N, C-alpha and C positions, 0 to 999 in steps of 0.2 A: 963719487959718493953713492952709496946704495940707495935704492928708491925709498925704502921705509924711513930713513932719517930725513930725506928731503920732504916726504909727506908730513912727517911730524913737525918739521920747521914751518911748513905752509899752514898746517892746522893751528899751530901756536900763534903764527902771525895774524891769521884771520880772527882767532878768538880774542886776541889782545886789541885788535883795531875795530872790532864790531861795536857799533854804538846805537843807542836808542835816541829818539828825538821827541821832545815836547814842543808842540806848536801852540803858543798862547795867543788867543785871539780876543780882541776887545770889540765886541759888537754893541757895547753900551753907547748911549748918546753923549757921553762925557768921558773925560780922561780917567784912567785908573793907573795905579802904580803896583804892578805885580811884585810879589815877594816870593823867594824860594828858601827852603830850609832843608838841608841834607840831614838824614838820620845818622846815628852813631855808626862810625866806620865807613860812611859814604863820603866821597869827595864833594866839595862845593861845585855847583854849576858855574858856568862861565860868568854869570852875574847873579847876585842874590837880591837885587832890587833895581827897578828901572821904571821910567815913565812910558806909558803906552796910550797914545791918543786914540780917539774914536775911529774905528775902522781899520786899525793897524794890527799887525801880528808880528811875533818874534819866534824864531826857532832856536831852541837850546838843546844841545847834545849831551849825552852822558853815557855811562858804561853799564854792562850787565851787573846786576846785584845792587844797583843804586836804590836807595829808599829815601823818602822825604815827603815834603809838603809844598804845595804851590797855592797861593791865594792872591786876592786883589785888595789893595788898599784904596780907600776913597777919601776925597776931600783933603788932599795933601797940599802942603806948602813947604817947599825946600828952598834954601838959599844956594848960592853958587858953590858952596863947600859940600852940599848934600845934607846939611843939617836941617831939621824941621819936624813937623808933626802931621799926623793923619787923623781924620775923624774916626775911621774904622780900619782895623787891621794893622795899626801902627807897630813898628818893630824897632825899638831902640832909638826912635826919633832920628833916624838916618835913612837916606835914600837906599843905600846898600844895607840889607838886613844883617849880613855878615855874622851869621850864627844866632841871631835873635829870632824868636818865634813871633807869631801874630797875636797881638792883643785882641781879646774878644770884644765884641762879637764879630766873627769872621766865618764865611763859608770856605771850606777847605777841600782841596783835592789831595788825596793821600795815595801813595803807591809804593810797592816794592817790586822791582823788576827782577825777572829770572830767579824767582824764589823756589819753593818746594816743587819738585818734579818739573823744573824749568818753566813754571807758570808765573805770570805777573799777577799780583794781588792789588786791587785798587778799590777806592771808594770815594764818595763825596760825603762830607760830614758836616752836620749842623750841631754837633755836640757842644762846640764852642760858640754857638749862636749863628747868626746869619747877617750878611750884608749885601750880597748880590746873588742873583741866579747864575748858575753855571752848569755846563754838562761836559762830560769827558767822553770822547769818541776814539776807540782803538782804530788804528790804521795799519796797513801792512800785516794783516792777520795771517797766521799760519796755524795749521792743526785744528781747524774747526771754527765755529762762529763765536763771536764775542759780543757782549752787550754794552751798549751805551748806558751811562748812568748819570745822575745829577739831579738838579732841581731847577725847573723852568718857571716856577711860580715866584712872583714878587711878594714875598712874605711881609715885607715892611708895610705894605698897604693895608694889611689886616692884622698887624701885630697888636697884642693886648697892651694896654697903656703901661702896665707895670713892667713890661719887658722892653719898651721902646727906648732907643737911643736917638736923641734929637741932634740935628746939625746946628750950625752957627749962622746967625744972620749975615748974609753976604757970602757965605761959603757953604753951599749945599744945605739950605734950610729944609725943615721937615724931618720925617723919620728916616734916618740913615742906616739903622741897624736894629736887629731884634736880638736881645740878650737871651741866653739860655736861662732856664729856671735856676740852675746851679749857680750861675754868676749873680743872678738877681737876688736870690734868697739865702745863699751860703748854707744850704741845708744838706745834711748827709743823704737824706732821701732823694733829693734832686741831683746830687752829685755822685750817687752810687758809691759812697764812702762809708767808713765805719761799719756798722752792722748791715749796711746795704751794699757792701762791696762784693757782691756775687750776683749772678743772673737770677737766682731764685728769689731773693728778697728785693732786688732792684727791678721794678716793673715799670711799664709805661705810666706816665702821669698825665694829668690834664694838659700840661704845657707841651710835653714831648709829643703828645697825640696831635696837637695843632701842627707841629712841624711835619709829622709823619703823614698826615692827611694831605698836606700841601705838597710834600715831596716824598712819595712812597718809596723811592729807591735810595734815599739818603739816610745816613745815620741820624737818628733823632735823640738817642741817649746812649750811654756807654756800652750797654749789652745788646744793642739792636743789630746783631750780626747777621741773622738769618736772611734778611731781605736787603742787606746793604753792602755786603762785600762781594766782589766779583773777581773772576779769574779769566785770564786771557794769555795769549802769546802773540804779541804784536811788536812791530818795530817803531811805531810812532803813536803818540797820543795827542789828540787835539783837545785843548782845554779852552772852551768857549764861554766867556763871560757875557751875560745877557744874550742867550742863544736866540731869542726873538728880540726885535727892536723894542726896547722899553719906551713907554710913553714919556716924553721929555717934559716933565712938569717943572723942574727946578733948575735945568741946565740949558745952556746954549752950546751946541756942539762946536768945538774949535775948528778952524779951517783945516782941510786935509793937507797933510805935509808928505812930500815924497821921500821921507827918510827911510821908511821901511816898506815892505810889500803891503800893498793895500788889500783889504779884504773885500771881495766883491759880493754884492747882495745875492747873486745867483748861487753861490756856494756856501755862504755862512750866515745869511740872514733868514730866519724862519718866521713864518706868519704866526700871530698870536693864537695858536690853536690850544685846545685843552691839553693839560700836561700829559695824560696817558697817551694821547694821539701823537704828540711831539716826540715822546720817548720811543714809541713804536716806529716812527719814521726814522729816528736816529739809529735804532737797532738795524733796520733794513739797510741804511746807508753804510753802517759799519761792516755788514756782511758782504758788501760789494768790493771791499778793499783787501 
């Protein structure tokens, strides 16, 4: 066989087998139930919903061109068949989301891999509200530096009363989520709909500004693109929920279980520093990989 056909076969083989990895890390003092949703034309990940105890992590692989969302559900109760409900982020009342999105309020990680000019486009969004702090860190970076992004602030602790979502007695009491103004008031102005469905007429509001001040790099409303969308070329993205150890006010952490790789405090637990300093540190860490 001539060398060129052999080279073509090898290139085709490697392009078809190359994969990206999402490493989802639970640094919260309580269990979460991550969910995944693939965008139109993208294959489902190997799991669309699962339990992740405090201190544990899971690696999920996918292919170039994948787009979708990853989030964490909280306060869930599922039976042996996987049926049940969550206080925040619920997706079809099932453990496996299986094509169902996240019910707001939910903090979202959104990404398109290998998009325009071979770049990944990613963001952390509070447009559908907020339930947990999270950051996204690119790893295995090629072709220049990449930025960490996300929200390290516990917005629930300062959420306006009219946006608060309360937990249930005996199951995560207190404020468990912060609704968006769109969800709370169903107004075109807050939802960037109707006459406000363009960036000129849909401007930041009192409520979106609360989210933006707390989380400067996250989407706070529909047209908040300029400071919220990031590009990169990386082979792995770490998605860390509760990037610093949150104060355990309402939960008792479950016993550590050796089911999955344990997350060590030296690599994944951050001190409760001010948000800009934490993100600066995350940027520096990202550029080392």
